[in-house]
C-alpha positions in Angstrom: 98.2 -92.0 191.1 99.9 -88.8 190.0 96.5 -87.4 189.0 95.0 -88.3 192.4 97.8 -86.6 194.3 97.7 -83.5 192.1 93.9 -83.2 192.7 94.4 -83.8 196.4 97.0 -81.0 196.7 94.7 -78.6 194.7 91.7 -79.4 196.9 93.7 -78.9 200.1 94.9 -75.5 198.8 91.4 -74.4 197.9 90.1 -75.4 201.4 92.9 -73.4 203.1 92.3 -70.4 200.8 88.5 -70.4 201.5 89.2 -70.6 205.2 91.6 -67.7 205.0 88.8 -65.7 203.2 86.6 -66.2 206.2 89.5 -65.0 208.5 90.3 -62.0 206.3 86.9 -61.2 204.6 88.2 -57.9 203.0 90.6 -59.8 200.8 88.8 -61.5 197.9 88.7 -65.3 197.8 90.2 -65.3 194.3 93.4 -63.6 195.5 93.9 -66.2 198.3 93.4 -69.0 195.7 95.9 -67.3 193.3 98.5 -67.0 196.1 97.8 -70.6 197.1 98.3 -71.8 193.5 101.6 -69.9 193.3 102.9 -71.4 196.5 101.7 -74.9 195.5 103.5 -74.6 192.2 106.7 -73.6 194.0 106.8 -76.8 196.1 109.0 -79.5 194.7 106.9 -82.2 196.1 103.8 -80.9 194.2 105.7 -80.4 191.0 106.3 -84.1 190.8 102.5 -84.6 190.2 101.9 -81.6 187.8 99.3 -82.3 185.2 99.6 -80.8 181.7 96.3 -79.4 180.4 95.7 -78.2 176.9 94.4 -74.6 177.1 91.8 -75.5 174.4 90.3 -78.2 176.6 90.3 -75.8 179.6 88.4 -73.2 177.5 85.8 -75.7 176.3 85.3 -77.8 179.5 85.5 -75.0 182.1 85.2 -71.5 180.6 82.4 -72.2 178.2 80.0 -73.7 180.7 80.8 -71.0 183.3 80.1 -68.2 180.8 76.9 -70.0 179.6 75.8 -69.9 183.2 76.7 -66.3 183.6 74.7 -65.6 180.4 71.7 -67.3 181.9 71.9 -65.0 184.9 71.9 -61.9 182.6 68.7 -60.3 181.5 68.5 -59.3 177.8 66.9 -56.0 178.7 69.9 -55.1 180.8 72.2 -55.7 177.8 70.1 -53.5 175.5 69.9 -50.8 178.2 73.6 -50.7 178.8 74.7 -51.5 175.2 76.6 -48.2 174.7 78.6 -48.7 177.9 79.3 -52.3 177.0 80.7 -51.2 173.6 82.7 -48.5 175.4 84.2 -50.7 178.0 84.6 -54.0 176.1 85.8 -52.3 172.9 87.2 -48.8 173.3 88.5 -49.0 176.9 89.9 -52.5 176.3 91.9 -51.3 173.3 93.2 -48.3 175.1 94.3 -50.5 178.1 96.1 -52.8 175.7 97.9 -49.8 174.0 99.0 -48.4 177.4 100.3 -51.7 178.6 102.0 -52.3 175.3 103.8 -48.9 175.4 104.7 -49.5 179.1 106.2 -52.9 178.4 108.2 -51.6 175.4 109.5 -48.4 177.1 109.9 -49.4 180.8 110.9 -53.1 180.4 112.3 -53.1 176.8 110.1 -55.8 175.3 109.6 -55.8 171.6 106.3 -54.1 170.5 104.7 -57.3 169.1 105.6 -59.3 172.2 104.4 -56.5 174.5 101.1 -56.3 172.6 100.6 -60.0 172.9 101.0 -60.0 176.7 98.8 -56.9 177.0 96.1 -58.7 175.0 96.3 -61.7 177.3 96.0 -59.8 180.6 93.5 -57.1 179.7 90.2 -59.1 179.3 88.6 -60.7 182.2 85.5 -62.9 182.5 82.3 -62.6 184.5 83.3 -65.4 186.9 86.7 -63.9 187.6 85.1 -60.5 188.2 82.5 -62.0 190.6 85.3 -63.7 192.5 87.5 -60.7 192.8 84.7 -58.3 193.9 83.2 -60.8 196.3 82.9 -59.2 199.7 83.7 -55.7 198.5 81.4 -52.7 198.6 80.9 -51.4 195.1 78.2 -49.1 193.6 75.6 -51.3 191.9 75.7 -49.5 188.6 79.5 -49.8 188.3 79.4 -53.5 189.2 76.6 -54.2 186.7 78.5 -52.4 183.9 81.7 -54.3 184.6 79.8 -57.6 184.8 78.1 -57.0 181.4 81.3 -55.8 179.9 83.2 -58.8 181.1 80.9 -61.1 179.1 82.0 -59.7 175.8 85.5 -58.3 176.1 87.2 -61.6 175.3 86.5 -61.1 171.6 88.6 -57.9 171.8 91.5 -59.6 173.5 91.5 -62.6 171.2 91.5 -60.5 168.1 94.3 -58.3 169.4 96.3 -61.4 170.4 95.9 -62.8 166.9 97.1 -59.5 165.4 100.1 -59.6 167.8 101.0 -63.1 166.7 100.7 -62.1 163.0 102.9 -59.0 163.7 105.6 -61.2 165.3 105.5 -63.7 162.4 105.4 -61.2 159.5 106.7 -58.0 160.9 103.5 -56.2 159.6 100.6 -54.7 161.5 97.3 -53.7 159.9 94.7 -51.8 161.9 92.1 -52.2 159.1 92.6 -55.9 159.0 92.3 -56.1 162.8 89.1 -54.0 162.9 87.6 -56.2 160.1 88.6 -59.3 161.9 87.1 -58.0 165.1 83.7 -57.4 163.4 83.7 -60.9 161.9 84.6 -62.6 165.1 82.2 -60.6 167.3 79.2 -60.5 165.0 79.8 -64.1 163.9 79.8 -65.1 167.6 76.4 -63.3 168.1 74.9 -65.0 165.1 76.2 -68.4 166.1 75.0 -68.0 169.6 71.6 -66.9 168.5 71.1 -69.9 166.2 72.4 -72.2 168.9 70.1 -70.7 171.5 67.1 -71.1 169.2 68.0 -74.8 168.6 68.7 -75.3 172.3 65.3 -73.9 173.4 63.4 -75.7 170.6 65.0 -79.0 171.6 64.4 -78.6 175.3 60.8 -77.5 174.9 60.0 -80.4 172.6 61.6 -82.9 175.0 59.5 -81.5 177.8 56.3 -81.6 175.7 57.0 -85.3 175.0 57.5 -85.8 178.8 61.2 -86.5 178.6 61.8 -84.6 181.8 64.5 -86.6 183.6 66.4 -84.0 185.7 69.8 -85.7 185.3 69.5 -85.8 181.5 68.5 -82.1 181.3 71.4 -81.1 183.6 73.8 -82.9 181.3 72.2 -81.2 178.3 72.9 -77.9 180.1 76.5 -78.9 180.6 77.2 -80.3 177.1 75.4 -77.6 175.1 77.9 -74.8 175.7 80.9 -77.1 175.1 79.5 -78.2 171.7 78.6 -74.6 170.7 82.0 -73.2 171.7 83.8 -75.9 169.7 81.7 -75.5 166.6 81.9 -71.7 166.7 85.6 -71.6 167.2 86.8 -74.5 165.1 84.2 -74.8 162.4 83.1 -71.2 161.7 86.1 -69.3 163.1 84.1 -66.9 165.2 84.1 -66.1 169.0 82.9 -69.2 170.9 82.9 -67.0 174.1 80.3 -64.6 172.7 78.4 -67.5 171.2 77.9 -69.3 174.6 77.1 -66.0 176.3 74.4 -65.2 173.7 72.9 -68.7 174.0 72.8 -68.3 177.8 71.0 -64.9 177.5 68.5 -66.4 175.2 67.9 -69.2 177.7 67.3 -66.5 180.4 64.7 -64.8 178.1 62.9 -68.1 177.6 62.8 -68.7 181.4 61.4 -65.3 182.0 58.6 -65.7 179.4 57.7 -69.3 179.9 57.7 -72.0 182.6 58.8 -75.6 182.3 56.1 -78.1 181.6 57.6 -80.3 184.3 57.4 -78.8 187.9 60.5 -80.7 189.1 62.6 -78.8 186.4 61.5 -75.3 187.5 64.8 -74.7 189.3 67.0 -76.6 186.8 69.2 -73.5 186.3 69.9 -73.3 190.0 70.8 -77.0 190.1 73.1 -76.5 187.1 
């Protein structure tokens, strides 16, 4: 029953936050939900039914499918067109932001440099879904919003590598820029390769299932949901590369396939929208 009550409290909070968004449309829905979550966590009656969730499960079951979906909505030609800005924002700007936050935490608050670096690495990257939620209802130039959306698909690799370096710095007392840069290249490029291979397998499997007239909609929706979870887990825990980048690349490849070909089964033409 504890799980039921916890979910009920969360659902009520989300309902109220969404209604408040309609009353105050200039304030992003995500901010209302964050405030609602903080208030909910501060209520003693709600704390009695708190559920402990392993962050790894949250990344695999929630973040991976969401980023796969965001990748499906992203056209490959946009990524190639804005490649330099993606590198600048997801790499250079993310690192500079982490450095500024690290120095601020050390000088203004008095945190140790490794601890300050770890916190900066955690709060700097955002994901495409969070960006969409925060900017919902706000008037932004299309080019800026597009650049931020593309950057948010790939900046997790930067944050995760810096976080790993911060943890290593705290444990050993040593910091190596060259080691960090090499680790970043391995994690990022490895994620791209893993996602490309996974995307090829995913498209090959789906196309052959459709050719064989195995076109049950529910089964294909489940394939869409399970595929990024499996790819994320294999990339992270088997190959030690970025599972985030892997599922995004697989999603982009799925978008390319949908742009170039059509499903053999008419009832699956809008499967992405259903998913």
